[in-house]
C-alpha positions as CSV (number, residue, x, y, z in Angstrom):
1,M,16.4,8.5,8.5
2,P,14.4,8.0,11.5
3,K,14.7,4.5,13.1
4,I,11.0,3.8,12.9
5,D,10.9,4.7,9.1
6,Q,13.9,2.6,8.6
7,E,12.3,-0.4,10.3
8,K,9.0,0.0,8.3
9,R,11.1,-0.1,5.0
10,I,13.0,-3.2,6.2
11,L,9.6,-5.0,7.2
12,A,8.0,-3.9,3.9
13,V,11.0,-5.5,1.8
14,M,10.9,-8.8,3.9
15,L,7.2,-9.1,3.5
16,K,7.7,-8.8,-0.4
17,I,10.5,-11.2,-0.4
18,Y,8.4,-13.8,1.7
19,C,5.1,-13.3,-0.3
20,R,7.0,-13.6,-3.6
21,K,8.6,-17.0,-2.6
22,K,5.6,-18.4,-0.6
23,H,2.5,-17.1,-2.2
24,R,3.9,-16.7,-5.7
25,S,2.7,-13.1,-5.7
26,H,4.6,-10.2,-7.7
27,D,2.8,-7.9,-5.3
28,L,1.7,-8.4,-2.0
29,C,-1.3,-10.7,-1.6
30,A,-4.2,-9.7,0.7
31,E,-3.1,-11.7,3.7
32,C,0.5,-10.2,3.5
33,Q,-1.0,-6.7,2.8
34,T,-3.1,-6.9,5.9
35,L,-0.1,-8.0,8.0
36,L,2.0,-5.1,6.8
37,S,-0.7,-2.5,7.5
38,Y,-1.1,-4.0,11.1
39,A,2.7,-4.0,11.7
40,L,3.1,-0.5,10.1
41,N,0.3,0.8,12.5
42,R,1.8,-0.9,15.4
43,L,5.1,0.8,14.6
44,D,3.5,4.2,14.3
45,H,2.3,3.6,17.9
46,C,5.3,2.1,19.6
47,R,5.6,3.5,23.1
48,Y,9.3,3.7,22.7
49,G,9.4,5.7,19.6
50,E,12.8,6.4,18.1
51,N,14.6,4.8,21.2
52,K,13.1,1.3,20.7
53,G,15.3,-1.6,20.2
54,F,14.7,-4.8,18.2
55,C,11.0,-6.0,18.5
56,N,12.0,-9.6,19.7
57,H,13.8,-8.0,22.7
58,C,11.0,-5.6,23.6
59,P,9.7,-6.0,27.2
60,S,6.2,-5.1,26.1
61,P,5.4,-6.5,22.5
62,C,3.0,-4.4,20.3
63,Y,1.8,-7.5,18.3
64,N,-0.8,-10.0,19.4
65,K,0.5,-13.6,19.6
66,A,-0.8,-14.7,16.3
67,N,0.8,-11.6,14.5
68,Q,3.9,-12.0,16.4
69,L,4.4,-15.7,15.2
70,K,3.6,-14.8,11.5
71,I,6.2,-11.8,11.8
72,R,9.0,-14.1,13.4
73,K,8.3,-16.8,10.5
74,I,8.5,-14.0,7.9
75,M,11.8,-12.6,9.3
76,A,13.3,-16.2,9.7
77,F,12.6,-16.7,6.0
78,S,13.4,-13.5,4.7
79,G,16.2,-12.2,6.9
80,P,19.0,-14.5,5.3
81,R,17.8,-13.6,1.8
82,L,17.6,-9.9,2.5
83,I,21.4,-9.6,2.1
84,F,21.3,-10.6,-1.5
85,H,18.5,-8.1,-2.1
86,H,19.5,-5.2,0.0
87,P,23.0,-5.6,1.3
88,I,23.3,-2.0,2.3
89,M,20.1,-1.9,4.2
90,V,21.1,-5.0,6.1
91,I,24.4,-3.6,7.3
92,R,22.6,-0.3,8.4
93,H,20.2,-2.4,10.3
94,L,22.8,-4.3,12.1
95,L,24.8,-1.4,12.8
96,S,21.8,0.3,14.6
């Protein structure tokens, strides 16, 4: 699976975990859906393509500051919980 597609899947799962716990929504709420659409669009247009590293180590971040803070908050919350929902996905992500 291409790296960008893998990152998109991980991001979508993390947002679902976050929205389910914080917004009490079974599906993504409007705010989380908007953020997911924004993030997926930014990943589609990443200048590094398949050679990209982790976004937090990127020399030229794609996200604006407000969305960058939201994504960090979501990843900090969902990251530790992701191992219980999708352990194989986490292992693959860490090995990449």
